[in-house]
C-alpha positions in Angstrom: 100.9 80.3 130.7 102.2 78.5 127.7 99.4 76.0 127.7 96.8 78.7 128.2 98.1 80.8 125.3 98.3 77.7 123.1 94.7 76.7 123.8 93.3 80.3 123.5 95.0 80.8 120.1 93.9 77.4 118.8 90.3 77.9 119.8 90.1 81.5 118.6 91.9 81.2 115.3 91.4 77.4 114.7 95.2 77.2 114.0 96.6 73.7 113.7 98.6 72.6 116.8 101.7 72.0 114.7 101.8 75.6 113.6 101.4 76.7 117.2 104.3 74.5 118.2 106.5 75.8 115.4 105.7 79.4 116.4 106.5 78.9 120.1 109.7 76.9 119.3 110.8 79.8 117.0 110.1 82.3 119.8 112.2 80.2 122.2 115.1 80.2 119.8 114.8 84.0 119.4 114.9 84.5 123.2 118.2 82.4 123.3 119.6 84.5 120.5 118.8 87.7 122.4 121.0 86.6 125.3 124.1 86.5 123.1 126.4 89.4 122.3 124.5 90.4 119.1 121.3 90.8 121.1 120.4 94.1 119.5 120.6 92.6 116.0 118.8 89.4 117.1 116.0 91.3 118.8 115.4 93.5 115.7 115.2 90.3 113.5 113.0 88.6 116.0 110.7 91.6 116.2 110.3 91.7 112.4 109.7 87.9 112.3 107.3 88.0 115.2 105.2 90.6 113.4 105.2 88.5 110.3 104.1 85.4 112.3 101.4 87.3 114.1 100.1 88.6 110.7 100.2 85.1 109.2 98.2 83.7 112.2 95.7 86.5 112.0 95.1 85.7 108.3 94.8 82.0 108.9 
C-alpha cells in the first residue's frame, strides 16, 4: 500500500519523491511516538502536523 500511495500522490500532485519520502518517514516516527506513554500528547501533535503536511502537499 505504501508504494501505491506514493505513486498516486506523486502522479496526482507532481510532488518530488524526496518530499514524499520525508512525509512518510515523519508519519512512521509519529506512529512510534504514539506507542509510548505520552501517546495522547503525541497523537495530538501528529494530528496537527499531519494536517499541515496535507495542506502543504495540496498547495504544491
